[in-house]
BAMARTOR-390470 format. One record per residue: residue in one letter; x, y, z of N, C-alpha, C in turn. Coordinates in nm, 2 decimals. Each point is the difference from the previous one (the first is absolute). Example, Ala and Ser with C-alpha at 12.3 -4.5 7.8 and 13.67 -1.06 7.14 Angstrom:
<sites>
+------+--------+--------+--------+--------+--------+--------+--------+--------+--------+
! rest !    n_X !    n_Y !    n_Z !   ca_X !   ca_Y !   ca_Z !    c_X !    c_Y !    c_Z !
+------+--------+--------+--------+--------+--------+--------+--------+--------+--------+
!    A !   1.32 !  -0.57 !   0.78 !  -0.09 !   0.12 !   0.00 !   0.09 !   0.12 !   0.00 !
!    S !  -0.04 !   0.11 !  -0.07 !   0.09 !   0.11 !   0.00 !  -0.08 !   0.11 !   0.08 !
+------+--------+--------+--------+--------+--------+--------+--------+--------+--------+
</sites>
This chain:
<sites>
+------+--------+--------+--------+--------+--------+--------+--------+--------+--------+
! rest !    n_X !    n_Y !    n_Z !   ca_X !   ca_Y !   ca_Z !    c_X !    c_Y !    c_Z !
+------+--------+--------+--------+--------+--------+--------+--------+--------+--------+
!    E !  10.04 !   7.55 !   8.72 !   0.07 !   0.01 !  -0.09 !  -0.10 !   0.06 !  -0.14 !
!    I !  -0.14 !  -0.01 !  -0.03 !  -0.04 !   0.09 !  -0.04 !  -0.02 !   0.13 !   0.02 !
!    S !  -0.03 !   0.04 !   0.10 !  -0.02 !   0.15 !   0.05 !   0.12 !   0.06 !   0.00 !
!    K !   0.16 !  -0.07 !   0.00 !   0.13 !   0.05 !   0.01 !   0.00 !   0.04 !  -0.16 !
!    F !  -0.05 !  -0.06 !  -0.10 !  -0.01 !   0.02 !  -0.15 !  -0.04 !   0.11 !  -0.02 !
!    G !  -0.14 !   0.01 !   0.05 !  -0.08 !   0.12 !  -0.03 !   0.08 !   0.11 !   0.09 !
!    L !   0.06 !  -0.01 !   0.11 !   0.04 !   0.11 !   0.02 !   0.12 !   0.04 !  -0.06 !
!    E !   0.07 !  -0.09 !  -0.06 !   0.10 !   0.04 !  -0.08 !  -0.04 !   0.08 !  -0.14 !
!    A !  -0.10 !  -0.07 !  -0.05 !  -0.07 !   0.04 !  -0.13 !  -0.08 !   0.15 !   0.02 !
!    L !   0.02 !   0.06 !   0.14 !  -0.05 !   0.14 !   0.02 !   0.10 !   0.07 !   0.05 !
!    N !   0.14 !  -0.05 !   0.02 !   0.11 !   0.08 !   0.02 !  -0.02 !   0.00 !   0.15 !
!    V !  -0.06 !  -0.04 !   0.12 !  -0.02 !  -0.01 !   0.10 !   0.11 !  -0.07 !   0.07 !
!    D !   0.11 !   0.07 !   0.06 !   0.09 !  -0.04 !   0.10 !  -0.07 !  -0.11 !   0.13 !
!    E !   0.12 !  -0.05 !   0.10 !  -0.04 !  -0.10 !   0.09 !  -0.06 !   0.10 !   0.16 !
!    G !   0.03 !   0.14 !  -0.04 !  -0.07 !   0.08 !   0.09 !  -0.16 !   0.05 !  -0.02 !
!    G !  -0.02 !  -0.01 !  -0.12 !  -0.14 !   0.02 !  -0.06 !   0.03 !   0.12 !  -0.06 !
!    L !   0.11 !   0.06 !  -0.02 !   0.00 !   0.12 !  -0.09 !   0.06 !  -0.03 !  -0.17 !
!    N !  -0.11 !   0.09 !  -0.05 !   0.05 !   0.00 !  -0.15 !   0.08 !   0.12 !  -0.06 !
!    E !   0.03 !  -0.01 !  -0.11 !   0.11 !   0.10 !  -0.06 !   0.00 !   0.11 !   0.04 !
!    M !  -0.12 !   0.08 !   0.00 !   0.00 !   0.14 !   0.06 !   0.01 !   0.02 !   0.13 !
!    D !  -0.04 !  -0.07 !   0.07 !   0.00 !  -0.02 !   0.16 !   0.14 !   0.00 !   0.04 !
!    N !   0.08 !  -0.10 !  -0.09 !   0.16 !   0.02 !   0.03 !   0.08 !   0.12 !  -0.06 !
!    K !  -0.07 !   0.03 !  -0.11 !   0.10 !   0.13 !  -0.05 !  -0.07 !   0.13 !   0.11 !
!    I !  -0.11 !   0.00 !   0.06 !   0.00 !   0.10 !   0.06 !   0.07 !   0.00 !   0.15 !
!    L !   0.01 !  -0.12 !   0.06 !   0.05 !   0.00 !   0.11 !   0.19 !   0.01 !  -0.03 !
!    S !   0.04 !  -0.07 !  -0.12 !   0.12 !   0.03 !  -0.04 !   0.04 !   0.18 !  -0.02 !
!    A !  -0.10 !   0.06 !  -0.05 !   0.01 !   0.13 !  -0.03 !   0.03 !   0.07 !   0.13 !
!    I !  -0.08 !  -0.02 !   0.10 !   0.00 !   0.07 !   0.15 !   0.11 !  -0.02 !   0.08 !
!    I !   0.07 !  -0.12 !  -0.02 !   0.11 !  -0.06 !   0.05 !   0.13 !   0.07 !  -0.05 !
!    E !   0.02 !  -0.04 !  -0.14 !   0.11 !   0.03 !  -0.05 !   0.01 !   0.15 !  -0.07 !
!    K !  -0.09 !   0.07 !  -0.02 !   0.00 !   0.14 !  -0.04 !  -0.03 !   0.07 !   0.11 !
!    F !  -0.05 !  -0.01 !   0.08 !  -0.08 !   0.09 !   0.12 !   0.05 !  -0.05 !   0.16 !
!    K !   0.08 !  -0.10 !  -0.02 !   0.10 !  -0.03 !   0.14 !  -0.12 !  -0.07 !   0.08 !
!    G !  -0.11 !  -0.03 !  -0.06 !  -0.12 !  -0.09 !   0.07 !  -0.09 !   0.08 !   0.07 !
!    G !   0.02 !   0.15 !  -0.03 !  -0.13 !   0.11 !   0.02 !   0.05 !   0.08 !   0.10 !
!    P !  -0.10 !   0.08 !   0.04 !  -0.11 !   0.02 !  -0.06 !   0.01 !   0.05 !  -0.13 !
!    V !  -0.10 !  -0.02 !  -0.08 !  -0.04 !   0.06 !  -0.15 !  -0.12 !   0.03 !  -0.06 !
!    G !  -0.06 !   0.09 !  -0.05 !  -0.09 !   0.05 !  -0.02 !  -0.09 !  -0.11 !  -0.13 !
!    L !  -0.12 !   0.02 !   0.02 !  -0.07 !  -0.13 !  -0.10 !   0.04 !   0.05 !  -0.16 !
!    T !   0.00 !   0.12 !  -0.05 !   0.01 !   0.05 !  -0.11 !   0.16 !  -0.01 !  -0.07 !
!    T !   0.10 !   0.02 !   0.10 !   0.15 !  -0.12 !  -0.01 !  -0.01 !  -0.08 !  -0.01 !
!    I !  -0.08 !  -0.07 !   0.04 !   0.03 !  -0.17 !   0.01 !  -0.04 !  -0.01 !  -0.15 !
!    A !  -0.12 !   0.03 !  -0.06 !  -0.07 !  -0.03 !  -0.09 !   0.09 !   0.07 !  -0.13 !
!    T !   0.07 !   0.10 !   0.00 !   0.07 !   0.03 !  -0.09 !   0.14 !  -0.08 !   0.00 !
!    A !   0.05 !  -0.05 !   0.11 !   0.13 !  -0.08 !  -0.02 !  -0.07 !  -0.14 !  -0.06 !
!    V !  -0.11 !  -0.07 !  -0.01 !  -0.06 !  -0.12 !  -0.03 !  -0.04 !   0.04 !  -0.12 !
!    G !  -0.06 !   0.09 !  -0.05 !  -0.05 !   0.02 !  -0.14 !  -0.15 !  -0.07 !   0.03 !
!    E !  -0.08 !   0.04 !   0.10 !  -0.15 !  -0.05 !   0.03 !  -0.06 !   0.14 !   0.05 !
!    E !  -0.13 !   0.00 !  -0.03 !  -0.09 !   0.10 !   0.06 !  -0.04 !   0.00 !   0.17 !
!    P !   0.03 !   0.13 !   0.04 !   0.00 !   0.00 !   0.14 !  -0.14 !  -0.06 !   0.06 !
!    G !  -0.08 !   0.02 !  -0.07 !  -0.15 !  -0.07 !   0.05 !  -0.01 !  -0.13 !   0.01 !
!    T !   0.07 !  -0.09 !  -0.13 !   0.03 !  -0.16 !   0.01 !   0.06 !  -0.04 !   0.11 !
!    I !   0.12 !   0.09 !   0.02 !   0.14 !  -0.06 !   0.10 !  -0.12 !   0.02 !   0.16 !
!    E !  -0.11 !   0.10 !   0.01 !  -0.07 !   0.01 !   0.13 !  -0.09 !  -0.05 !   0.03 !
!    E !  -0.09 !  -0.04 !  -0.12 !  -0.11 !  -0.10 !  -0.04 !   0.04 !  -0.13 !   0.03 !
!    V !   0.11 !  -0.05 !  -0.09 !   0.01 !  -0.13 !  -0.03 !   0.09 !  -0.07 !   0.09 !
!    H !   0.12 !   0.07 !  -0.01 !   0.12 !  -0.09 !   0.04 !   0.01 !   0.04 !   0.17 !
!    E !   0.00 !   0.12 !   0.01 !   0.03 !   0.08 !   0.14 !  -0.06 !  -0.11 !   0.12 !
!    P !  -0.15 !  -0.01 !  -0.02 !  -0.08 !  -0.09 !   0.08 !   0.05 !  -0.11 !   0.06 !
!    F !   0.03 !  -0.11 !  -0.13 !   0.06 !  -0.11 !   0.05 !   0.14 !  -0.02 !   0.07 !
!    L !   0.08 !   0.13 !  -0.06 !   0.15 !   0.00 !   0.06 !  -0.01 !   0.01 !   0.14 !
!    I !  -0.10 !   0.11 !   0.10 !   0.00 !   0.05 !   0.08 !  -0.05 !  -0.11 !   0.06 !
!    M !  -0.13 !  -0.10 !  -0.02 !  -0.07 !  -0.07 !   0.05 !   0.12 !  -0.13 !   0.04 !
!    E !   0.10 !  -0.02 !  -0.11 !   0.07 !  -0.12 !   0.04 !   0.14 !   0.04 !   0.11 !
!    G !  -0.01 !   0.12 !  -0.01 !   0.14 !   0.06 !   0.11 !   0.14 !   0.06 !  -0.09 !
!    Y !  -0.05 !   0.02 !  -0.13 !   0.14 !   0.03 !  -0.07 !   0.02 !   0.16 !  -0.01 !
!    L !  -0.12 !   0.05 !   0.04 !  -0.01 !   0.18 !  -0.04 !  -0.06 !   0.04 !   0.11 !
!    Q !   0.05 !   0.12 !   0.03 !  -0.08 !   0.06 !   0.14 !  -0.04 !   0.16 !  -0.10 !
!    R !  -0.11 !   0.04 !   0.04 !  -0.04 !   0.15 !  -0.02 !  -0.01 !   0.09 !   0.13 !
!    T !   0.12 !   0.08 !  -0.01 !   0.01 !   0.12 !   0.10 !  -0.05 !   0.11 !  -0.05 !
!    S !   0.01 !   0.08 !   0.08 !  -0.02 !   0.16 !  -0.02 !   0.08 !   0.09 !  -0.11 !
!    R !   0.12 !  -0.09 !  -0.01 !   0.12 !   0.07 !  -0.07 !   0.00 !  -0.10 !  -0.13 !
!    G !  -0.06 !  -0.08 !  -0.01 !   0.00 !  -0.09 !  -0.15 !   0.02 !  -0.13 !   0.03 !
!    R !   0.00 !  -0.07 !  -0.08 !   0.02 !  -0.18 !   0.02 !   0.13 !   0.00 !   0.03 !
!    E !   0.00 !  -0.13 !   0.07 !   0.12 !  -0.04 !   0.07 !  -0.02 !  -0.19 !  -0.04 !
!    A !   0.14 !  -0.03 !  -0.04 !   0.00 !  -0.15 !  -0.02 !   0.04 !  -0.05 !   0.12 !
!    T !  -0.08 !  -0.12 !   0.05 !   0.02 !  -0.05 !   0.15 !   0.16 !  -0.12 !  -0.03 !
!    E !   0.04 !  -0.02 !   0.11 !   0.11 !  -0.08 !   0.02 !  -0.07 !  -0.18 !  -0.08 !
!    K !  -0.12 !  -0.02 !   0.03 !  -0.02 !  -0.10 !  -0.11 !   0.01 !   0.04 !  -0.14 !
!    S !   0.00 !   0.10 !  -0.05 !   0.02 !   0.04 !  -0.14 !   0.13 !  -0.01 !  -0.04 !
!    F !   0.11 !   0.02 !   0.07 !   0.11 !   0.02 !  -0.02 !   0.06 !  -0.19 !   0.02 !
!    K !  -0.03 !  -0.06 !   0.08 !   0.05 !  -0.14 !   0.03 !  -0.07 !  -0.08 !  -0.16 !
!    H !  -0.13 !   0.04 !  -0.03 !  -0.04 !  -0.05 !  -0.12 !   0.03 !   0.00 !  -0.12 !
!    L !   0.11 !   0.14 !  -0.02 !   0.07 !   0.05 !  -0.12 !   0.14 !  -0.06 !   0.04 !
!    G !   0.02 !  -0.06 !   0.11 !   0.17 !  -0.05 !   0.03 !   0.07 !   0.13 !   0.06 !
!    I !  -0.04 !   0.08 !   0.00 !   0.07 !   0.14 !   0.05 !   0.02 !   0.01 !   0.12 !
!    V !   0.10 !   0.02 !   0.06 !   0.05 !   0.02 !   0.17 !  -0.11 !   0.15 !   0.05 !
!    P !  -0.09 !  -0.02 !   0.11 !  -0.07 !   0.13 !   0.03 !   0.10 !   0.07 !   0.05 !
!    P !  -0.04 !   0.13 !   0.03 !   0.09 !   0.12 !   0.01 !   0.00 !  -0.04 !   0.19 !
!    G !   0.15 !   0.01 !   0.06 !  -0.02 !  -0.01 !   0.13 !   0.07 !  -0.15 !   0.03 !
!    K !  -0.03 !  -0.10 !  -0.12 !   0.02 !  -0.15 !   0.01 !   0.16 !  -0.04 !  -0.05 !
!    A !   0.07 !   0.10 !  -0.04 !   0.13 !  -0.06 !  -0.07 !   0.09 !   0.03 !   0.11 !
!    G !   0.09 !  -0.13 !   0.02 !   0.12 !  -0.01 !   0.05 !  -0.07 !  -0.12 !   0.09 !
!    T !  -0.09 !  -0.05 !   0.06 !  -0.05 !  -0.09 !   0.07 !   0.03 !  -0.12 !  -0.05 !
!    L !   0.05 !  -0.11 !   0.11 !   0.07 !  -0.09 !  -0.05 !  -0.09 !  -0.11 !   0.00 !
!    F !  -0.09 !   0.01 !   0.07 !  -0.14 !  -0.10 !   0.03 !  -0.12 !   0.05 !  -0.03 !
!    E !  -0.10 !  -0.02 !  -0.07 !  -0.12 !   0.04 !   0.02 !  -0.11 !  -0.08 !   0.09 !
!    I !  -0.08 !   0.09 !   0.07 !  -0.08 !  -0.05 !   0.08 !  -0.16 !   0.05 !  -0.01 !
!    D !  -0.07 !  -0.11 !  -0.03 !  -0.15 !   0.04 !  -0.02 !  -0.10 !  -0.05 !   0.11 !
+------+--------+--------+--------+--------+--------+--------+--------+--------+--------+
</sites>
């Protein structure tokens, strides 16, 4: 109960993501169709410095499986889509979800 209150006070959601983490994932998914997209473009979209995203937010998002880095840029994973309640590309039209 106390830890839940603390996380809420820090604006951390049930997935462990803070407001900026969610803004980054939302931008990649909603503005850039899930990626790939470059770091500078993401930074501009969310109003954050590229270095802050790369050094603070990106390592956690990659470690937790929300984001992947490719040679072409950053891409949101299926876990990101699910976290934001968005149907991942290629999953639309299925009647039952199989995990």
